[in-house]
Each structure stands twice: as structure tokens, then as C-alpha cells.
C-alpha positions in Angstrom: -0.1 0.3 0.3 3.1 2.5 0.3 4.0 1.8 -3.1 0.7 2.0 -4.8 -0.8 4.8 -2.9 1.3 7.3 -3.7 3.3 5.9 -6.8 1.3 8.3 -9.3 3.0 11.7 -7.6 6.3 10.1 -8.5 5.2 9.2 -12.0 3.8 12.6 -12.7 6.1 14.9 -10.5 9.6 13.3 -10.9 9.2 11.4 -13.9 7.2 13.7 -15.7 4.6 11.9 -17.1 1.2 12.7 -18.3 -1.6 11.9 -15.7 -3.3 9.6 -18.0 -0.3 7.4 -18.7 1.3 7.9 -14.7 -2.6 6.2 -13.9 -2.8 3.8 -16.2 0.8 2.4 -15.2 -0.4 2.2 -11.3 -4.2 0.2 -12.3 -2.0 -2.1 -14.9 0.1 -3.1 -11.9 -2.2 -3.5 -9.5 -4.6 -5.4 -12.1 -1.3 -7.5 -12.9 -0.8 -8.0 -9.1 -4.1 -9.4 -8.7 -4.2 -11.4 -11.5 -1.2 -13.3 -11.1 -2.6 -14.0 -7.6 -3.9 -16.7 -9.6 -1.2 -18.1 -10.8 0.1 -18.1 -7.0 -3.3 -20.2 -6.0 -2.2 -22.7 -8.9 1.2 -23.1 -8.4 0.4 -23.9 -4.5 -2.7 -26.3 -5.2 -0.9 -28.1 -8.3 2.6 -28.7 -7.1 4.1 -26.3 -4.3 1.9 -26.3 -1.7 1.2 -22.8 0.2 4.3 -23.0 2.4 7.1 -23.1 -0.1 4.7 -20.8 -2.7 4.9 -18.0 -0.2 8.5 -18.8 1.0 9.3 -18.2 -3.3 6.9 -15.5 -3.7 7.9 -13.7 -0.4 11.4 -13.5 -1.6 10.6 -12.8 -4.9 8.4 -9.4 -3.5 11.6 -8.1 -1.1 13.9 -8.3 -4.4 11.5 -6.2 -6.4 11.3 -3.3 -3.9 15.2 -3.3 -3.5 14.9 -2.6 -7.5 12.3 -0.1 -6.7 14.8 1.6 -4.3 17.2 1.6 -6.6 15.1 3.1 -9.4 13.9 5.8 -7.4 17.2 6.6 -5.7 19.3 6.7 -9.1 19.8 10.3 -9.9 20.4 8.8 -13.4 17.2 7.1 -13.5 15.3 10.2 -13.5 14.8 13.2 -15.9 16.0 16.8 -14.7 13.9 18.5 -12.5 11.3 20.5 -13.7 9.7 23.2 -11.2 6.1 24.0 -12.2 6.0 20.3 -14.2 2.4 20.6 -14.4 1.7 23.9 -16.3 4.9 24.0 -18.0 4.2 20.2 -18.9 5.5 20.6 -22.4 8.2 22.0 -21.5 9.5 19.4 -18.7 11.4 16.5 -20.3 9.7 13.2 -20.0 12.0 10.1 -18.5 12.9 7.7 -21.1 12.5 4.2 -22.0 15.6 3.1 -20.5 15.2 5.4 -17.5 11.3 3.6 -16.9 12.8 0.0 -17.7 14.3 -0.5 -14.1 11.1 1.0 -12.8 9.0 -1.7 -14.7 11.1 -4.2 -13.6 10.6 -3.8 -10.2 6.9 -3.0 -10.0 6.0 -6.5 -12.0 8.4 -8.0 -10.0 6.8 -6.8 -6.9 3.6 -7.3 -9.0 4.7 -11.3 -9.3 5.8 -11.6 -5.8 2.6 -10.1 -4.2 0.3 -12.1 -6.3 1.5 -15.1 -5.2 1.8 -14.1 -1.4 -1.9 -12.7 -1.6 -3.5 -15.7 -3.0 -1.6 -18.4 -0.2 -0.5 -16.5 3.3 -4.1 -16.4 4.6 -4.7 -20.3 3.3 -1.0 -21.0 5.1 -2.5 -19.4 8.4 -5.5 -21.7 8.1 -3.2 -24.6 7.7 -2.2 -24.1 11.3 -5.0 -25.1 13.2 -7.4 -28.1 13.0 -11.0 -26.9 12.4 -12.1 -30.6 14.1 -10.9 -29.4 17.2 -13.0 -26.7 19.0 -10.0 -25.1 20.7 -8.1 -24.8 17.8 -11.0 -23.5 15.5 -11.7 -20.5 18.5 -8.2 -19.9 18.3 -8.4 -20.1 14.3 -10.7 -17.1 14.6 -9.4 -15.4 17.2 -5.8 -15.2 14.5 -8.1 -14.1 11.3 -9.3 -11.4 13.0 -6.0 -9.9 14.7 -4.4 -10.8 10.9 -7.0 -8.5 9.3 -6.4 -5.9 12.1 -2.6 -6.3 11.2 -2.7 -5.7 7.7 -5.4 -2.8 8.3 -2.9 -1.0 10.8 -0.2 -1.9 8.5 -2.2 0.0 5.8 -2.6 3.1 7.8 0.9 2.7 9.0 2.0 2.7 5.1 0.1 5.5 3.9 0.8 7.9 6.8 4.4 7.3 7.9 5.7 5.9 4.7 4.3 8.6 2.5 5.3 11.2 4.3 8.9 10.1 4.5 8.9 9.2 0.4 7.8 12.7 0.1 9.4 14.3 2.5 12.9 12.3 3.1 13.2 10.7 -0.2 11.9 8.1 -2.2 14.8 6.3 -1.5 14.1 5.6 2.2 10.6 5.0 1.7 11.1 2.4 -0.6 14.1 1.1 1.4 12.1 0.9 4.7 9.5 -1.3 2.8 12.8 -3.4 1.4 14.4 -4.0 4.8 10.7 -5.0 6.4 10.6 -7.4 3.3 13.9 -8.9 4.0 12.7 -9.2 8.1 9.6 -10.8 6.9 11.3 -13.3 4.7 13.5 -14.0 7.4 10.8 -14.8 10.0 8.6 -16.8 7.6 11.7 -19.0 7.2 12.8 -18.8 10.7 9.9 -20.7 12.0 9.5 -23.6 9.4 10.3 -26.1 11.9 6.9 -25.3 13.7 4.9 -24.9 10.7 2.0 -27.8 9.7 2.5 -28.4 5.8 -0.1 -30.0 3.9 0.3 -31.7 0.7 -1.3 -29.9 -2.7 -4.9 -31.4 -2.9 -4.9 -30.3 -7.1 -6.3 -27.0 -8.3 -9.7 -26.3 -9.6 -8.5 -24.8 -12.7 -6.9 -27.7 -14.0 -10.4 -29.8 -13.9 -12.2 -26.1 -15.5 -9.3 -26.6 -17.9 -10.3 -30.2 -18.5 -14.0 -30.2 -18.9 -13.5 -27.5 -21.6 -10.9 -29.1 -23.5 -13.1 -32.3 -23.5 -16.1 -31.1 -24.6 -14.0 -29.2 -27.7 -12.5 -32.4 -28.1 -15.9 -34.3 -28.2 -18.2 -31.2 -29.8 -19.0 -33.4 -32.9 -20.6 -36.2 -30.5 -24.4 -36.2 -30.2 -25.8 -36.2 -26.9 -26.9 -39.5 -25.6 -30.6 -40.2 -25.6 -30.7 -40.8 -21.3 -28.2 -38.4 -19.4 -27.9 -41.2 -17.2 -25.3 -42.8 -19.6 -23.1 -40.0 -19.0 -19.8 -41.1 -17.1 -20.6 -41.8 -13.5 -24.1 -40.1 -13.7 -25.3 -43.0 -10.9 -22.8 -41.5 -7.9 -22.6 -37.6 -9.0 -22.2 -35.5 -6.2 -24.1 -32.0 -8.4 -27.6 -32.6 -9.6 -27.4 -32.8 -13.1 -28.8 -29.9 -15.2 -29.6 -29.4 -18.7 -27.7 -25.7 -18.2 -24.8 -25.2 -20.7 -25.7 -29.0 -22.2 -22.4 -28.9 -24.8 -20.1 -29.1 -21.4 -22.0 -32.6 -21.0 -20.2 -34.0 -24.2 -16.7 -34.1 -21.8 -18.7 -37.2 -19.6 -19.7 -38.9 -22.6 -18.3 -42.4 -22.9 -16.6 -43.4 -26.3 -14.4 -45.5 -27.3 -11.0 -43.9 -25.9 -13.1 -44.6 -22.5 -13.6 -48.4 -23.0 -11.6 -50.4 -20.2 -11.7 -49.4 -16.2 -8.5 -47.6 -16.3 -9.5 -45.3 -19.2 -13.3 -44.7 -17.5 -11.2 -43.4 -14.4 -8.7 -41.4 -16.6 -9.8 -37.7 -15.8 -8.0 -36.7 -19.4 -10.1 -39.2 -21.4 -13.2 -38.8 -19.9 -14.9 -36.4 -17.1 -17.7 -37.4 -14.6 -20.6 -35.5 -14.8 -19.7 -34.2 -11.0 -16.9 -32.3 -12.6 -19.0 -30.9 -15.5 -21.7 -29.8 -13.0 -19.3 -28.0 -10.9 -18.1 -26.4 -14.0 -21.5 -25.6 -14.4 -21.6 -24.1 -11.1 -19.0 -21.5 -11.4 -20.1 -20.4 -14.9 -23.2 -19.5 -13.1 -21.5 -17.0 -10.9 -20.1 -15.3 -13.7 -22.7 -12.8 -14.3 -22.6 -11.4 -10.7 -18.6 -11.7 -10.7 -18.6 -9.5 -14.1 -20.9 -6.7 -12.2 -18.4 -6.5 -9.4 -15.7 -5.2 -12.0 -16.4 -2.1 -12.3 -17.0 -1.3 -8.3 -13.4 -1.9 -8.4 -12.5 0.2 -11.2 -14.0 3.0 -9.2 -12.3 2.0 -6.3 -9.0 2.4 -8.4 -9.6 6.4 -9.1 -8.6 6.4 -5.3 -5.1 5.4 -6.0 -4.9 7.4 -9.2 -6.9 10.7 -10.3 -7.9 11.7 -6.6 -4.4 11.4 -5.0 -3.3 14.1 -8.0 -6.2 16.1 -7.2 -4.8 16.3 -3.4 -1.3 17.6 -4.7 -2.8 20.6 -6.3 -5.7 21.4 -3.4 -4.6 22.8 -0.3 -3.5 20.2 2.4 -1.9 22.6 5.3 -2.8 22.1 8.8 -1.3 25.2 10.3 2.2 25.1 9.3 2.4 21.3 8.2 1.5 20.2 4.8 0.0 16.8 4.8 1.0 14.3 2.0 -1.4 13.9 -1.1 -0.9 10.0 -0.7 -1.8 10.5 2.9 -5.4 11.6 2.6 -5.9 7.7 1.4 -5.8 6.6 5.6 -9.3 8.0 5.0 -10.4 5.3 2.5 -8.8 2.4 5.1 -10.2 4.3 8.3 -14.2 4.0 6.5 -13.5 0.2 5.6 -12.6 -0.6 9.3 -15.5 1.3 10.9 -17.9 0.2 8.7 -16.9 -3.2 8.9 -17.2 -3.3 12.4 -20.6 -1.4 12.2 -21.9 -4.2 10.0 -21.1 -6.6 12.5 -22.3 -4.7 15.3 -25.3 -2.6 14.3 -26.4 -3.3 10.4 -26.2 -6.8 10.4 -28.4 -7.5 14.0 -30.8 -4.8 12.9 -31.4 -6.8 9.8 -31.7 -10.2 11.1 -34.4 -8.8 13.4 -36.2 -7.0 10.1 -35.6 -10.1 7.9 -36.0 -12.6 10.6 -33.2 -15.0 8.7 -30.0 -15.8 10.7 -28.0 -14.3 8.1 -29.5 -10.4 7.7 -28.3 -9.2 5.0 -27.7 -12.1 1.7 -24.3 -11.5 -0.1 -26.2 -10.0 -3.1 -27.7 -7.1 -0.7 -24.3 -6.3 0.5 -22.8 -6.5 -3.1 -25.7 -4.2 -4.6 -25.4 -1.9 -1.5 -21.8 -1.3 -2.3 -22.4 -0.6 -5.8 -24.9 2.1 -4.5 -22.3 3.6 -2.6 -19.5 3.5 -5.0 -22.0 5.4 -7.4 -22.8 7.7 -4.7 -19.1 8.4 -4.5 -18.5 8.9 -8.2 -21.1 11.6 -8.1 -19.5 13.6 -4.9 -16.3 13.1 -6.5 -17.5 15.3 -10.1 -19.2 17.6 -7.9 -16.1 18.3 -5.8 -13.6 18.2 -8.9 -16.0 20.7 -10.7 -15.9 23.4 -8.2 -12.4 22.9 -7.1 -11.5 23.6 -10.7 -13.9 26.5 -10.7 -12.8 28.3 -7.8 -9.0 27.1 -9.4 -9.7 29.2 -12.5 -11.6 32.0 -11.6 -10.3 32.8 -8.0 -6.9 31.5 -8.5 -7.5 30.1 -5.0 -7.2 26.3 -3.6 -9.9 25.0 -1.5 -9.3 22.2 1.1 -7.9 18.4 0.0 -10.6 17.5 2.8 -13.2 17.7 0.4 -12.0 14.8 -1.3 -12.5 12.4 2.5 -16.2 12.5 1.2 -15.7 10.2 -1.8 -12.7 8.2 0.2 -15.4 7.6 3.1 -17.9 6.3 0.5 -15.8 4.1 -1.6 -14.4 2.9 1.7 -17.8 2.1 3.1 -18.6 0.6 -0.3 -15.7 -1.9 0.0 -16.9 -3.1 3.1 -20.3 -4.2 1.9 -18.7 -5.3 -1.2 -15.8 -7.2 0.0 -17.6 -9.3 2.3 -20.7 -9.7 0.1 -18.7 -10.9 -3.1 -16.5 -13.4 -1.1 -19.8 -15.2 0.8 -21.1 -15.1 -2.0 -18.8 -17.1 -3.7 -17.6 -19.0 -0.9 -21.2 -20.1 -0.9 -22.2 -20.6 -4.1 -18.9 -22.1 -5.3 -18.6 -26.2 -5.6 -18.1 -27.7 -2.6 -14.8 -29.4 -4.0 -13.7 -25.6 -5.5 -14.1 -23.8 -2.8 -10.6 -22.3 -3.1 -12.0 -21.1 -6.7 -13.7 -18.1 -4.3 -10.2 -16.4 -4.0 -9.7 -16.7 -7.7 -12.7 -15.6 -8.8 -12.5 -12.1 -6.3 -9.0 -11.6 -6.9 -10.0 -11.6 -11.1 -12.4 -9.6 -10.5 -10.2 -6.7 -8.5 -7.7 -7.3 -11.3 -10.4 -6.7 -14.3 -11.5 -3.8 -12.1 -7.8 -1.9 -12.3 -7.6 -3.1 -16.2 -10.7 -1.7 -17.2 -9.9 1.3 -15.7 -6.4 1.5 -17.7 -8.6 0.7 -20.9 -11.4 3.8 -19.9 -8.8 6.3 -19.6 -6.9 5.3 -22.7 -10.2 5.5 -24.6 -11.1 8.9 -23.2 -7.8 10.2 -24.2 -8.4 9.3 -27.5 -12.4 10.2 -27.8 -11.8 13.5 -26.1 -8.1 14.4 -28.0 -6.7 14.6 -24.0 -9.0 17.7 -23.2 -10.6 15.8 -20.3 -7.7 14.3 -18.7 -4.4 16.9 -18.9 -1.4 17.0 -16.4 -2.4 20.1 -15.3 -6.0 19.2 -13.9 -7.1 23.0 -14.1 -7.1 22.7 -17.8 -8.6 19.5 -18.0 -12.4 18.1 -17.1 -11.6 15.3 -14.7 -15.4 16.2 -13.3 -16.3 14.5 -16.5 -14.7 11.7 -16.4 -16.5 11.1 -12.7 -19.5 11.6 -14.2 -19.1 8.7 -16.9 -18.0 6.9 -14.3 -21.0 7.3 -12.4 -23.5 6.8 -15.3 -21.2 3.4 -16.2 -22.0 2.7 -12.2 -25.8 3.5 -12.8 -26.4 1.6 -15.6 -23.8 -1.5 -14.1 -26.3 -1.6 -10.8 -28.9 -2.1 -13.1 -27.6 -5.3 -14.6 -26.8 -6.4 -11.2 -30.6 -6.1 -10.3 -31.5 -8.5 -13.7 -28.5 -10.9 -12.6 -29.4 -11.1 -9.0 -33.1 -11.7 -9.5 -32.4 -14.3 -12.0 -29.8 -16.0 -10.0 -30.7 -19.3 -8.5 -28.7 -20.2 -5.3 -27.1 -23.3 -5.1 -28.9 -26.5 -3.2 -26.2 -27.0 -0.1 -26.7 -29.8 1.2 -26.9 -31.8 -2.3 -24.3 -35.0 -2.3 -22.3 -33.0 0.8 -18.8 -35.0 1.4 -18.3 -35.6 4.9 -15.7 -33.3 5.3 -17.2 -30.2 4.0 -17.3 -27.2 5.8 -20.7 -25.7 5.1 -22.6 -26.9 8.1 -19.6 -25.8 10.3 -20.2 -22.5 8.7 -23.9 -22.4 10.0 -23.5 -23.6 13.1 -20.8 -21.5 14.0 -22.8 -18.7 13.1 -25.6 -19.4 15.1 -23.2 -19.9 18.1 -20.7 -16.9 17.4 -23.1 -14.5 15.4 -20.6 -12.9 12.8 -17.2 -14.1 14.3 -16.5 -17.3 12.3 -17.7 -15.0 9.0 -15.1 -12.3 10.1 -12.9 -15.2 10.2 -13.4 -16.5 6.9 -13.4 -13.2 5.3 -10.0 -11.8 7.2 -9.0 -15.1 5.9 -9.7 -15.2 2.4 -8.7 -11.0 2.3 -5.3 -11.8 2.7 -2.6 -9.6 1.4 -5.0 -6.9 -0.2 -3.7 -4.5 1.0 -0.3 -5.6 0.6 1.1 -2.8 -1.8 
């Protein structure tokens, strides 16, 4: 977080890149980081195990942050200083490709490492507890609550202390502290090796999904059997057979290649009905998944243009100048506040009103978050319009604290969307593919950041760079915010349609003895939302890592 939240000010202020280019560098970096989380999860599930994956990728992250320290410390890696880089952007020399090479290498090394950590560190923590033991299950809930709390405190420390050091002492010092911290963290992780519990890789759900699609494609010319019971292991299916996505049923057709008992048990020759139906369940999640993407596009503006706005606003508190990146602290304060309000006030009230143990459904939580993100963009557009009007007409700066509402609203939205989205994927994913919940979640975040980059590029092209200028006083950033607000309205309407059409999974069909759904319900009845919070913290992992 100490890297991403203040990176745009370095790109614009020190490297003299345009606002749109700088924003896209940040969002592409964060999008890649979350996308590579899928790779880390796949490697851990399929081959390496969580411990090795976390150890390897944490070491890669330490190398990446060290490279970033060098990239921002060596004077030759920056163009000559330019006093008024915003108003005289055309006269300032932009960083060359050679100067940017080390920076890009550092950022994407960090993305690779942090992605691998993000998808596995919380799961590795859960491996240390035996949930069949009530004492250890209670300890696990306590651990994850403290784990999430520690991440939140670390995020606040990063945007307050590290950002101040970067702006007032030097980027090299700020990133150097982060690099040193990562080295210490890796050392502590490795020193605890003799005391850890290890679980062998059980195989990745991504392999099953890929295999079903591959076999369905290979058998695309086959005719459907007259009776579904002729499909491979139809009688032993753990998921009820459905008529949706029938093309995938062909993966379970028995042909001449599956003539022997051994070949019938070879998953690369013929899939089972259970595997096919599990893939169908994942596909059923995609409509809701797609409507969550835009929330993270709006969230990404808090790491780019909103921080840029702060740089040209009045940031003085007496004689102290608040670093622009530090205003993002209000985002995390809002997340912590509304997460607590959800647990202590909103959910209990919803339980009384709905007379259900859950209170708010996962889709209702997501919907509330989408509404808050919509309102946040309206607030952002109004604030930017007034800021620009006063700056141009009166040559005055308004207080940067006018940015707090949009930070606060997006943070509140994340508190709802994060919990709702993750709970939805956990509950609706196939029982044997629970780890897919993390993958779906990370991919939605990733696509949100990439969508931001795409929209910025399209707006630049269509408006001929008139909306997103390096000098925000000469641009029309408020129009960009209005556009996002409009897209948020359309996205919410689509979400409503998908939500009304979504059919919830039958939770208790064909369950294995070791499935955890009953444990989740029982724990919620005894402990309110404590178990849920533990699961959310477990899956959250290192969202705020950079």
C-alpha cells in the first residue's frame, strides 16, 4: 500500500509523465498483481504447497522492492527536475524508456511476488489450525481477526508514515524501509519452518475446469446420449445434473477411448458428471462476477486521480503540509469503521427485520456497495467541478479535505462489496472448488483495474486529451467522474437483473463428510458473525499489501 497509493505522484512529479499515462501505469501494475494471484494459487494447489509458494514469492517481493528502491534513488533514473511540471508539462523532459526500464522491472517483480503471497498467505495461516478441534477453531477465528486488524494497521502506517518519508525525506528512504521490512519478514517466515504444519497439494480447481472445456471441445461433434444416465458416473454424481450449458455434458460422454475401467477413471479421457456440473456452477457465478468489476474500477480512482487532485489542493494544517497520498488513510478508516458497524449494528438490525440468521444476503451487500460507489463518483464529480472553478476563476485552492467524502464512500462500499462478494463466491462455488472463491475474487479486482486503464485510454483518444490533462485545472476530470457515475448506474441495473435471475445453489446435495458448510452455519449460530469475519479475513489475505 505504501507503494501504490503514492506512486502516481512520483510518476507525474518526478518522471514528468502525463496524468493519464501515470494512472494507467498504476492500474496496470495493480491489475497484474491481482491477476498473478491466480498463478500463485494454482502453483500452491497443484504442485508447491502453500508454504513453499509463500516463501518463494515473498523472496521475489523483497527483490522487487529493493529494485524499486534503486530505481527511485539513482539520479540517472530520473529526468532533470522541472519546477512547475504541471503548468509547463510540454517543456519538461519526460523520463526515457531506459530510465523507466528499471522501474517497470521493479513494479512487475513486486506484482509477481505479491500476487503469489496474496493468494496463499491466509490459507497457509489456516493450515496451522485443526478445525475439528473446537479450541483450535476458536484460536483460528482469533488469529484471522488479528491478522486482518494487522493488515489494516499496516495499511494506515504505510499511507501516513511511509508516504510522509517518501515525500519529505526521499523515495529511496521510503521504499528502502519497505524493502528492509520485507527482508525481515522473509527471515521470520523461514525461521519458523520447524514449527509449521504442512498440507500436501490437493490439485487445482483450474485444472478441472480446463480439462472439462478441453474434453467438451474434443467431443463437440458427438451427439448427446438419449438418456443423461449414460454419462460417465451419472449415478454417483455429487451435484444434481442440469440442462444448462449442455455443451459441457459432452465431456462426460463415454466413447471408444473410455472402453476400459482404467480409461474410464482417467480424467483426461472422460470427465465425470460431478466435474461437469461443478464447472457449470462456476459459470453460473460469472454474471454476478462481471457486475463487481466496475466497483474496483471506481476504487482504483482513489489510487490515481484522487491523489493527483490532492497535490494541487490546500493540504496545510497550520504549518504542516499533509502528503497527498496520506489522504487515502480516510479510505482505510472508512473500511474499518463500516466493517465494525456491519458486525455490531447493521447485520443485527437486518436479522430482526428479515427474521433470518444471515440478516443481509451476499447479493444485498454487493448491491449496497455498488450504490455507495455510484454516490462516491457523483460526490467526486461535484468536488472536482467546484475545485477547478475556484482555481481557475479565483486562483485559490480549496482544502484537500473536500476529498474525504469520496474516500469515505468508496471505503464504505468496499466494506459491503468485499464481504458480500467473497461470501457469495464461498457459498455458491462447488464444495470441492472452495478455493475458487479467492480466484474469482482476485480476478474481479484485476479486471477492475484493467478496465480503468482501458477507459482512461479510450477517453484520452475520444476527447483528444482534453479531459485528463496533466494540469488538472485545464482538464475536465469531473466529466470522467460523471462518466463513471453513469456507468455505475447502468452496472447496478444489470446487477439487479442478474440478482433476480440467480438461483442459489442447493447447499446440502451430495455433501462429503469433510465439507465445511454445516460447520460454517453452526459457528455463525453460536458466535454471530465471528466465524464469517474469520473467513473474510482469511480470504482477504494481503489485499492491502502494496
